[in-house]
SEPA-827540 format. One line per 2 residues: number of its first residue (from 1); for each residue x, y, z of C-alpha. Coordinates in Angstrom, 3 decimals, padded with zeros to 6 digits. Example, Ala and Ser with C-alpha at 12.3 -4.5 7.8 and 13.67 -1.06 7.14 Angstrom:
<kenus>
1> 012.300 -004.500 007.800  013.670 -001.060 007.140
</kenus>
This chain:
<kenus>
1> 018.998 009.113 008.383  018.578 005.427 007.731
3> 014.953 004.392 007.728  013.531 001.478 009.664
5> 013.956 -002.064 008.402  011.364 -003.410 005.990
7> 009.590 -006.086 007.943  008.787 -003.833 010.888
9> 005.054 -003.495 011.215  005.135 -000.760 013.746
11> 007.558 001.648 015.230  008.200 -000.506 018.205
13> 007.494 -003.781 016.525  004.640 -004.558 018.901
15> 001.163 -005.027 017.575  -001.627 -007.199 018.837
17> -002.363 -010.334 016.891  -005.893 -009.422 015.896
19> -007.763 -011.349 013.276  -007.145 -008.761 010.614
21> -003.411 -009.165 010.821  -003.252 -012.827 011.660
23> -002.420 -014.825 008.596  -001.470 -011.700 006.716
25> 001.646 -013.300 005.328  -000.055 -016.500 004.245
27> -000.750 -016.903 000.582  -004.362 -016.398 -000.461
29> -004.534 -020.069 -001.417  -003.957 -020.916 002.239
31> -006.920 -018.868 003.437  -009.689 -021.139 002.275
33> -012.165 -019.613 004.683  -012.132 -016.353 002.780
35> -011.458 -017.654 -000.697  -013.718 -016.912 -003.608
37> -014.443 -019.320 -006.428  -011.195 -018.156 -008.016
39> -009.169 -019.503 -005.120  -008.028 -016.006 -004.148
41> -008.710 -014.447 -000.779  -010.889 -011.448 -000.291
43> -011.186 -009.193 002.692  -012.744 -010.985 005.657
45> -015.355 -008.743 007.161  -015.330 -010.784 010.346
47> -011.999 -009.179 011.081  -012.255 -005.526 010.274
49> -010.185 -004.622 013.305  -009.333 -005.994 016.700
51> -012.122 -004.261 018.585  -014.723 -005.883 016.323
53> -013.117 -009.312 016.336  -015.738 -012.038 016.216
55> -018.556 -009.779 015.052  -019.900 -009.727 011.524
57> -020.690 -006.288 010.098  -024.375 -007.164 009.751
59> -024.419 -008.515 013.314  -024.221 -004.948 014.610
61> -027.126 -003.963 012.367  -029.245 -006.932 013.536
63> -028.562 -006.085 017.173  -029.407 -002.444 016.466
65> -032.841 -003.202 014.978  -033.834 -005.562 017.793
67> -032.669 -003.142 020.481  -034.381 -000.245 018.722
69> -037.657 -002.199 018.812  -037.241 -002.826 022.538
71> -036.293 000.807 023.127  -039.807 001.983 022.169
73> -041.556 000.337 025.164  -038.613 001.354 027.373
75> -039.213 004.996 026.394  -042.971 004.665 026.933
77> -042.430 003.210 030.413  -039.830 005.828 031.454
79> -041.309 008.647 033.503  -038.876 011.188 032.039
81> -039.899 010.295 028.487  -043.602 010.420 029.507
83> -043.123 013.974 030.785  -041.541 014.994 027.475
85> -044.383 013.407 025.475  -047.063 014.836 027.738
87> -048.769 011.680 029.010  -048.703 009.499 032.116
89> -048.859 005.706 031.999  -048.198 003.242 034.803
91> -049.208 -000.184 036.074  -048.237 -002.538 038.858
93> -044.782 -003.974 038.281  -044.020 -001.617 035.396
95> -040.558 -000.944 036.776  -039.734 -004.662 036.647
97> -040.904 -004.859 033.033  -038.774 -001.820 032.303
99> -035.782 -003.469 033.986  -036.335 -006.714 032.078
101> -036.524 -004.989 028.681  -033.465 -002.909 029.514
103> -031.598 -006.027 030.629  -032.171 -007.622 027.224
105> -030.886 -004.454 025.544  -027.884 -004.330 027.872
107> -026.799 -007.950 027.511  -027.733 -008.481 023.852
109> -026.999 -005.029 022.431  -024.127 -004.315 024.778
111> -022.405 -007.688 024.379  -020.012 -006.581 021.561
113> -018.751 -003.779 023.801  -018.496 -005.962 026.896
115> -016.601 -008.630 024.928  -014.391 -005.915 023.443
117> -013.555 -004.630 026.928  -012.551 -008.139 028.034
119> -010.197 -008.465 025.044  -008.669 -005.035 025.593
121> -008.077 -005.666 029.276  -006.659 -009.129 028.551
123> -004.154 -007.477 026.182  -003.416 -004.786 028.774
125> -004.539 -002.159 026.269  -007.787 -000.506 027.446
127> -009.394 001.468 024.658  -012.672 002.659 023.232
129> -014.567 -000.595 023.861  -013.536 -000.396 027.517
131> -014.905 003.138 027.755  -018.264 002.217 026.254
133> -018.542 -000.961 028.345  -017.757 000.884 031.593
135> -020.299 003.604 030.742  -023.195 001.242 029.932
137> -022.381 -001.118 032.815  -022.343 001.772 035.289
139> -025.682 003.072 033.993  -027.243 -000.413 034.027
141> -026.113 -001.462 037.519  -027.160 001.891 039.000
143> -030.592 001.649 037.353  -031.120 -001.933 038.570
145> -030.196 -000.779 042.072  -032.894 001.918 041.808
147> -035.495 -000.733 040.861  -034.609 -002.752 043.947
149> -034.762 000.050 046.459  -031.977 002.599 046.010
151> -033.387 006.125 045.959  -032.905 008.116 042.786
153> -033.874 008.107 039.114  -033.000 005.249 036.774
155> -031.053 005.553 033.499  -032.922 002.896 031.529
157> -034.030 005.090 028.640  -030.585 006.696 028.430
159> -028.989 003.252 028.502  -031.246 001.947 025.703
161> -030.768 004.929 023.395  -027.035 004.965 024.122
163> -026.619 001.305 023.117  -028.784 001.870 020.012
165> -026.616 004.759 018.870  -023.374 002.923 019.641
167> -024.498 -000.135 017.643  -025.522 002.021 014.701
169> -022.287 003.998 014.889  -020.155 000.853 014.900
171> -022.122 -000.602 011.998  -021.589 002.568 009.969
173> -017.886 002.546 010.853  -017.457 -001.084 009.842
175> -019.312 -000.444 006.584  -016.887 002.397 005.883
177> -013.916 000.163 006.589  -015.365 -002.546 004.361
179> -015.852 -000.017 001.573  -012.197 000.954 001.933
181> -011.247 -002.609 001.010  -013.557 -002.850 -002.000
183> -010.666 -001.901 -004.253  -008.741 -004.933 -003.033
185> -011.776 -007.144 -003.570  -012.189 -005.700 -007.073
187> -008.670 -006.894 -007.864  -009.647 -010.423 -006.886
189> -012.746 -010.355 -009.100  -010.570 -009.548 -012.115
191> -009.895 -013.271 -012.502  -012.370 -015.537 -014.288
193> -013.871 -018.577 -012.587  -013.407 -020.851 -015.604
195> -010.415 -021.252 -017.942  -010.236 -022.693 -021.476
197> -007.277 -025.118 -021.465  -005.795 -027.088 -024.368
199> -005.122 -030.686 -023.335  -004.627 -033.617 -025.695
201> -005.381 -031.348 -028.656  -008.803 -030.545 -027.222
203> -010.012 -027.416 -025.446  -011.710 -028.060 -022.115
205> -013.019 -025.771 -019.398  -011.521 -026.122 -015.921
207> -011.844 -024.139 -012.657  -009.167 -021.485 -012.258
209> -007.708 -023.169 -009.166  -006.753 -026.191 -011.308
211> -004.635 -024.094 -013.682  -000.880 -024.768 -013.553
213> 002.301 -023.318 -014.989  003.038 -024.308 -018.618
215> -000.640 -025.016 -019.362  -001.766 -023.779 -022.783
217> -004.907 -021.652 -022.516  -007.201 -019.961 -025.013
219> -008.492 -016.470 -024.257  -011.463 -015.338 -026.327
221> -012.405 -011.716 -027.142  -013.668 -009.837 -024.087
223> -012.543 -012.489 -021.598  -010.357 -011.920 -018.556
225> -006.777 -013.179 -018.625  -006.664 -015.894 -015.914
227> -002.896 -015.953 -015.217  000.437 -014.478 -016.289
229> 001.724 -015.932 -019.521  003.345 -015.499 -022.938
231> 001.413 -015.300 -026.215  001.973 -018.335 -028.460
233> -000.500 -017.485 -031.201  -002.737 -014.576 -032.194
235> -002.736 -010.854 -031.520  -005.087 -008.565 -029.655
237> -005.296 -005.309 -027.726  -005.420 -005.921 -023.969
239> -006.880 -003.565 -021.361  -004.371 -003.366 -018.461
241> -005.846 -000.273 -016.799  -007.054 -001.997 -013.626
243> -003.547 -003.253 -012.838  -001.074 -000.797 -014.318
245> -003.083 002.400 -014.696  -002.340 002.403 -018.431
247> -005.481 003.959 -019.932  -005.019 002.762 -023.531
249> -005.246 -000.929 -024.517  -001.819 -002.452 -025.200
251> -001.264 -004.522 -028.346  -000.084 -008.058 -027.637
253> 001.336 -010.458 -030.205  003.395 -013.650 -030.278
255> 006.155 -013.728 -027.667  004.795 -010.880 -025.558
257> 003.798 -011.144 -021.894  000.270 -011.057 -020.507
259> -000.717 -010.203 -016.947  -003.442 -012.162 -015.184
261> -006.456 -009.982 -014.429  -006.260 -007.885 -017.595
263> -009.049 -007.991 -020.199  -008.591 -009.292 -023.719
265> -009.791 -007.130 -026.576  -010.955 -008.182 -030.028
267> -008.588 -011.063 -030.836  -008.229 -014.712 -029.831
269> -004.991 -015.465 -027.946  -003.332 -018.791 -027.292
271> -001.135 -018.366 -024.228  001.352 -020.465 -022.289
273> 000.941 -019.930 -018.545  004.154 -018.804 -016.836
275> 002.832 -017.805 -013.424  -000.385 -019.242 -012.028
277> -001.921 -018.982 -008.584  000.356 -017.668 -005.843
279> 003.144 -016.760 -008.289  001.033 -014.443 -010.447
281> 001.461 -010.705 -010.636  -002.092 -010.077 -009.430
283> -001.608 -012.311 -006.413  001.593 -010.451 -005.494
285> -000.254 -007.145 -005.799  -003.033 -008.408 -003.529
287> -000.510 -009.611 -000.947  001.413 -006.334 -001.104
289> -001.772 -004.301 -000.630  -002.991 -006.504 002.213
291> 000.407 -006.351 003.883  000.609 -002.563 003.514
293> -002.913 -002.140 004.891  -001.981 -004.229 007.924
295> 001.269 -002.378 008.547  001.253 000.375 011.122
297> 003.153 003.499 010.124  004.529 006.094 012.537
299> 001.383 008.194 012.144  -000.874 005.261 012.962
301> 001.257 004.367 015.971  000.899 007.986 017.125
303> -002.887 007.760 016.733  -002.969 004.522 018.732
305> -000.892 006.064 021.521  -003.128 009.150 021.634
307> -006.239 006.920 021.736  -004.791 004.917 024.620
309> -003.964 008.034 026.595  -007.370 009.525 025.780
311> -008.999 006.399 027.208  -007.044 006.786 030.443
313> -007.842 010.514 030.578  -011.539 009.883 029.884
315> -011.886 007.353 032.701  -009.953 009.662 035.055
317> -012.002 012.739 034.105  -015.203 010.688 034.437
319> -014.312 009.637 037.980  -013.190 013.158 038.895
321> -016.431 014.568 037.442  -018.438 012.136 039.572
323> -016.544 013.102 042.746  -016.692 016.860 042.056
325> -020.465 016.921 041.473  -021.095 014.803 044.559
327> -018.862 017.119 046.575  -020.803 020.086 045.166
329> -023.968 018.692 046.709  -025.596 017.204 043.631
331> -027.595 013.998 043.917  -025.989 010.639 043.079
333> -027.978 010.232 039.830  -026.793 013.617 038.500
335> -023.127 012.904 039.283  -023.414 009.433 037.787
337> -025.057 010.785 034.616  -022.208 013.290 034.147
339> -019.627 010.520 034.580  -021.352 008.262 032.051
341> -021.694 011.162 029.588  -017.982 011.953 029.854
343> -016.995 008.367 029.131  -019.327 008.025 026.172
345> -018.570 011.413 024.640  -014.811 010.983 025.060
347> -014.786 007.538 023.454  -011.866 007.896 020.969
349> -013.635 006.024 018.203  -012.993 008.635 015.525
351> -009.355 008.641 016.565  -009.140 004.884 016.140
353> -010.674 005.085 012.657  -008.817 008.230 011.556
355> -005.636 006.620 010.228  -006.590 002.978 009.434
357> -009.286 004.114 006.998  -006.865 006.392 005.160
359> -004.309 003.559 005.093  -006.779 001.085 003.608
361> -008.044 003.525 000.991  -004.642 004.875 -000.022
363> -002.975 001.489 -000.478  -005.865 000.166 -002.582
365> -005.973 003.310 -004.730  -002.197 003.188 -005.127
367> -002.282 -000.392 -006.398  -004.969 000.390 -008.950
369> -002.877 003.304 -010.256  000.327 001.297 -010.586
371> 001.942 002.366 -007.287  002.641 -000.613 -005.030
373> 003.414 000.379 -001.432  005.544 -002.105 000.546
375> 006.617 000.194 003.388  003.985 002.609 004.688
377> 006.384 004.628 006.816  008.568 005.294 003.787
379> 005.446 006.200 001.786  004.510 008.793 004.401
381> 008.108 010.040 004.471  007.857 010.824 000.756
383> 006.323 014.163 001.748  009.660 015.153 003.354
385> 011.888 014.369 000.357  014.394 017.018 -000.655
387> 016.425 015.054 -003.204  015.665 012.256 -005.657
389> 018.474 010.289 -007.280  017.586 008.575 -010.562
391> 019.370 005.637 -012.065  019.616 006.441 -015.775
393> 019.123 003.276 -017.779  015.578 001.952 -017.736
395> 014.392 004.703 -015.420  014.850 008.040 -017.170
397> 015.662 006.274 -020.415  013.824 003.432 -022.133
399> 016.647 001.009 -021.451  016.551 -000.385 -024.967
401> 020.051 000.172 -026.337  020.398 -000.154 -030.096
403> 023.778 -000.485 -031.803  024.657 002.719 -033.652
405> 028.138 001.930 -034.977  030.623 -000.965 -035.059
407> 034.132 000.371 -035.636  037.298 -001.685 -036.141
409> 040.396 -000.263 -034.437  042.956 -002.350 -036.386
411> 043.254 -004.230 -039.646  043.118 -007.686 -038.086
413> 039.345 -007.692 -037.623  036.480 -006.396 -039.747
415> 033.512 -004.602 -038.106  031.400 -007.748 -038.581
417> 034.047 -009.864 -036.845  034.227 -007.356 -033.976
419> 030.447 -007.686 -033.644  030.654 -011.505 -033.719
421> 033.363 -011.673 -031.039  031.381 -009.305 -028.843
423> 028.117 -011.200 -029.394  029.788 -014.532 -028.628
425> 030.458 -013.504 -025.036  027.467 -011.169 -024.614
427> 025.067 -014.041 -025.393  025.583 -015.204 -021.801
429> 024.570 -011.831 -020.332  021.157 -010.322 -019.607
431> 022.468 -006.738 -019.672  020.709 -004.226 -021.955
433> 023.966 -003.713 -023.896  024.128 -007.473 -024.535
435> 020.551 -007.466 -025.798  021.335 -004.609 -028.199
437> 024.402 -006.383 -029.585  022.478 -009.641 -030.028
439> 019.704 -007.837 -031.902  022.290 -006.263 -034.205
441> 023.926 -009.652 -034.907  020.551 -011.192 -035.698
443> 019.621 -008.262 -037.924  022.807 -008.733 -039.988
445> 022.254 -012.525 -040.173  025.763 -013.211 -038.855
447> 026.791 -016.494 -037.273  026.762 -016.630 -033.486
449> 030.031 -018.177 -032.318  030.388 -020.312 -029.220
451> 032.184 -019.026 -026.137  033.555 -020.498 -022.928
453> 034.930 -019.246 -019.599  032.248 -016.554 -019.344
455> 032.915 -013.925 -016.670  030.635 -011.093 -015.630
457> 032.521 -008.054 -014.291  029.956 -006.036 -012.349
459> 029.694 -002.463 -013.559  032.421 -002.985 -016.153
461> 031.540 -005.613 -018.751  031.959 -009.288 -019.684
463> 034.796 -011.567 -020.714  035.234 -015.042 -022.151
465> 037.088 -017.226 -024.618  036.069 -017.278 -028.285
467> 037.964 -019.173 -031.015  040.755 -019.774 -028.469
469> 041.114 -016.010 -027.964  040.494 -014.072 -024.736
471> 037.755 -011.525 -025.448  036.640 -008.621 -023.262
473> 033.651 -006.389 -024.006  033.655 -003.540 -021.516
475> 033.057 000.133 -020.871  035.425 002.836 -019.595
477> 035.155 001.555 -015.990  037.140 -001.548 -016.983
479> 040.166 000.552 -017.889  039.794 002.682 -014.769
481> 039.597 -000.409 -012.546  042.807 -001.922 -013.946
483> 044.676 001.356 -014.498  044.761 000.857 -018.264
485> 044.827 003.532 -020.902  041.445 004.056 -022.548
487> 041.687 003.583 -026.343  041.261 006.669 -028.485
489> 037.626 007.045 -029.545  037.147 008.170 -033.175
491> 035.563 011.571 -033.793  032.653 009.853 -035.566
493> 031.365 008.653 -032.194  028.914 010.987 -030.457
495> 030.150 010.596 -026.896  027.448 012.920 -025.572
497> 024.652 010.481 -026.333  026.232 007.111 -027.177
499> 027.352 004.387 -024.782  030.764 003.117 -025.857
501> 031.579 -000.596 -025.497  035.218 -001.560 -026.208
503> 036.075 -004.991 -027.607  039.532 -006.325 -026.617
505> 040.908 -009.501 -028.193  043.921 -010.992 -026.462
507> 044.232 -007.764 -024.457  044.510 -005.614 -027.597
509> 041.790 -003.097 -028.583  040.043 -004.610 -031.607
511> 037.020 -002.399 -032.002  034.324 -000.173 -030.587
513> 030.572 -000.770 -030.509  028.437 002.267 -029.741
515> 024.866 002.037 -028.492  022.293 004.711 -027.793
517> 019.347 004.813 -025.456  016.473 007.269 -025.848
519> 015.056 009.352 -023.007  011.529 008.477 -021.934
521> 008.890 010.897 -023.181  007.647 011.662 -019.657
523> 011.096 012.095 -018.056  011.309 015.872 -018.637
525> 007.789 016.337 -017.305  008.701 014.351 -014.190
527> 011.802 016.463 -013.477  009.771 019.659 -013.975
529> 007.134 018.337 -011.565  009.777 017.636 -008.928
531> 011.251 021.095 -009.370  007.796 022.588 -008.768
533> 007.711 020.598 -005.521  011.108 022.070 -004.536
535> 012.736 018.643 -004.813  016.201 018.414 -006.376
537> 016.933 015.690 -008.943  020.270 014.024 -009.673
539> 021.335 011.468 -012.271  023.357 008.463 -011.123
541> 024.930 006.265 -013.792  027.828 004.017 -014.649
543> 028.089 005.761 -018.018  030.828 008.221 -018.816
545> 030.830 011.909 -017.968  029.688 013.085 -021.400
547> 026.668 010.763 -021.581  025.611 011.637 -018.039
549> 026.082 015.344 -018.666  024.065 015.203 -021.894
551> 021.077 013.452 -020.286  021.105 015.673 -017.181
553> 021.330 018.792 -019.333  018.459 017.719 -021.611
555> 016.233 017.064 -018.601  017.419 020.196 -016.728
557> 018.351 018.170 -013.659  020.234 019.631 -010.710
559> 023.305 017.501 -011.287  024.726 014.091 -012.147
561> 027.181 011.466 -010.928  028.944 009.537 -013.717
563> 031.173 006.432 -013.870  029.602 005.091 -010.670
565> 029.948 001.341 -010.125  026.971 -000.527 -008.591
567> 028.691 -001.040 -005.232  029.451 002.710 -005.090
569> 025.814 003.799 -005.490  024.999 003.181 -001.833
571> 027.823 005.448 -000.655  026.684 008.169 -003.063
573> 023.219 008.086 -001.506  024.759 008.238 001.956
575> 026.824 011.283 000.982  023.609 013.174 000.254
577> 022.075 012.005 003.539  025.160 013.136 005.452
579> 024.494 016.637 004.105  021.044 016.572 005.700
581> 019.090 015.673 002.580  016.066 013.369 002.730
583> 016.798 011.109 -000.220  014.803 008.855 -002.512
585> 016.613 006.450 -004.816  014.857 005.378 -007.998
587> 016.257 002.333 -009.795  015.542 -001.082 -011.241
589> 015.673 -002.888 -007.884  018.459 -005.284 -008.924
591> 021.836 -003.567 -009.420  020.523 -000.665 -007.359
593> 019.467 -002.790 -004.370  022.045 -001.453 -001.851
595> 021.252 002.151 -002.823  017.502 001.491 -002.602
597> 017.974 000.056 000.882  020.136 002.982 001.991
599> 017.743 005.676 000.772  015.032 007.120 003.002
601> 012.579 006.068 000.306  013.535 003.303 -002.133
603> 011.566 003.398 -005.390  011.840 000.463 -007.783
605> 010.687 000.740 -011.370  009.638 -002.485 -013.038
607> 007.529 -003.210 -016.065  004.625 -005.618 -016.026
609> 005.353 -008.672 -013.927  008.573 -007.409 -012.294
611> 006.693 -006.784 -009.077  008.696 -007.596 -006.019
613> 011.953 -005.701 -005.812  012.658 -006.869 -002.286
615> 014.670 -003.860 -001.168  012.265 -001.198 -002.464
617> 009.628 000.600 -000.404  007.494 001.561 -003.385
619> 007.243 -000.123 -006.789  006.204 001.786 -009.916
621> 004.595 -000.832 -012.145  004.669 001.248 -015.327
623> 008.326 002.331 -015.123  007.064 005.845 -015.833
625> 009.213 008.614 -014.280  006.087 010.757 -013.976
627> 004.723 008.212 -011.502  007.434 009.344 -009.067
629> 005.769 012.759 -008.993  002.344 011.135 -008.708
631> 003.576 008.987 -005.820  004.981 011.950 -003.885
633> 001.846 014.022 -004.474  -000.354 011.127 -003.344
635> 001.880 010.527 -000.317  001.464 014.171 000.667
637> -002.304 014.003 000.132  -002.512 010.816 002.208
639> -000.574 012.399 005.061  -002.796 015.508 004.921
641> -005.870 013.305 005.267  -004.331 011.559 008.266
643> -003.505 014.872 009.943  -006.962 016.305 009.174
645> -008.612 013.245 010.721  -006.353 013.323 013.767
647> -006.973 017.053 014.316  -010.722 016.560 014.011
649> -010.793 013.506 016.292  -008.651 015.088 018.997
651> -010.323 018.504 018.650  -013.751 016.937 019.065
653> -012.670 015.428 022.392  -011.075 018.665 023.578
655> -014.473 020.357 023.180  -016.699 017.381 024.016
657> -015.187 016.271 027.328  -015.693 019.602 029.184
659> -019.269 019.845 027.871  -019.977 016.297 029.008
661> -018.512 017.039 032.441  -021.036 019.880 032.804
663> -018.790 022.912 032.493  -021.686 025.015 031.118
665> -024.244 023.797 033.704  -026.976 024.952 034.133
667> -027.003 026.852 030.804  -026.286 023.676 028.819
669> -026.458 019.983 029.638  -025.132 017.272 027.307
671> -027.089 014.037 027.777  -025.446 010.606 027.486
673> -027.453 009.853 024.329  -026.507 013.169 022.725
675> -022.874 012.505 023.667  -023.110 009.176 021.843
677> -024.660 010.925 018.815  -021.791 013.413 018.685
679> -019.227 010.626 019.083  -020.796 008.628 016.239
681> -021.093 011.727 014.055  -017.414 012.443 014.608
683> -016.550 008.923 013.447  -018.666 009.267 010.297
685> -017.101 012.658 009.456  -013.640 011.110 009.701
687> -014.729 008.212 007.474  -016.202 010.538 004.831
689> -013.045 012.667 004.833  -010.923 009.549 004.272
691> -013.133 008.502 001.350  -012.439 011.846 -000.371
693> -008.795 010.803 -000.902  -007.977 010.654 -004.627
695> -004.965 009.872 -006.823  -004.368 012.817 -009.146
</kenus>
């Protein structure tokens, strides 16, 4: 049940290089054409999608107004319209004037559709622009032939109103697509244009694009944070809601991290820049959102395939309709009108908009609420999950281990010496246990000894040489790996909640250091939420059986797997998949990388600036277990919107095509213009439905 590789942008890997996707993987700094004054890229409305390539959103509106103005005299000169309005008006050469006005409408108003048809045919992928272009070209050429002698009735007024409606419909569609990207643009505007930088003991203002790593900046009350950094001086409450979804301002003081794009509160902060420009958290979020919006999921590929087939069916049905009505004895103009109406009505525009709009809206909303989607197919697959495996430390627990006890196991070493030997080798490690031991040493004001020959034993512990003695600080897995007897743990140690770290000096047990981690406040709520969704939850940890059992029992999880080494996590995930389970793995994205890659949905939790866990499909910025539930619920809601839009778009065509072909004639006749109105209305309905998508 292995999911597709991360880099695939479609199910088959084939997607046309339209302007929207081209350059998607370039950094915003490289896209100068669309850069704001901040140096960051915003959505380029010249490239909303491939069918509109080369046309500005407002270009459609300008063409619409001009063509609408020309349509008025076209209607007044058309005999059919004169009959409807109850007057008769003619003059010598009026038909040539009518043809001239209609020609301007056809070539100027119809050009976006004609150009779109050329692109689609060049790519070997005829679609909705081809349908519209064929319909208006057929109507125009037939009408011109009437002017120059062919018997019958022209289609000039139908042609004019059809082009007007199509231009307006495309403008409304493009406006909807632009609105879907406003969230991404709002992320870009979070950055200030000017930065206060300390240089040569003076504060000067510089443009944001000139800011570099290690610059010292001053952020005044109410100002936006221009880049990621660490506080050097001052304290303040910072509003991070636009980036992390955290509703309450977070207090920041010396040594703490700031994220570019957040808003400073009531204090003045002096900050050293750690990540400016392309390296910043905000820039990574923007790139992730843009990449996700440009990635085609299985559902979108399905929609594209259906649209392609609908185009082929529409052209075929249009031709068949033309032949059938001619064979039935109807005049050429009637048969031609039915064919044009079929092609216009069946134009799968709503189908083409159905999924991309939902994609654009959902990825932007996700980013604003702290859910970064890297793999859209995996995001959609979240609705099918049956089992979620949680890494314990840092996911269900806070990951901040504090030393509870230091116990000496022989008379050679005091508890303080045991702590010093352990700290001497742990100082070279970034593990949470090492951090806890170092904090304890600092709190007791003990000397930190030097160590050499440091060795990290993955999933077991660390080793090194201290004071010419071989020192090992390790958990139970170390003894299991080397078939050694685990030292007797004193009764004073609470093995149900404490992590036990053994200290061996010259291969002899010298002491025990116990650490405890607290369960996150929202963990129980998250597990309850999953249970309500009929999703099973399991704990996966390298800790011993008693610790794992205690945490799983407190959270009322469905089970646990203890004493699991990092390289074994992947096989544990696969065991669940082999039983037919659809599995999500939730971990920190580092030690859990193989398991995250193996899972059907890989979910990385990372606080603040830990954005890009390369093997994860979805990143939870806030490291909040409850966000897993939010992500699944939003994934289900997103998929429902896609299905609703697809059902509406396809259903509309199932009803519209027979009506356009004249199945109810003579009781009901659908005109080409009315077919275009219905097609445009269908597109707008789909767009409105997509806009109703919300993160709950």
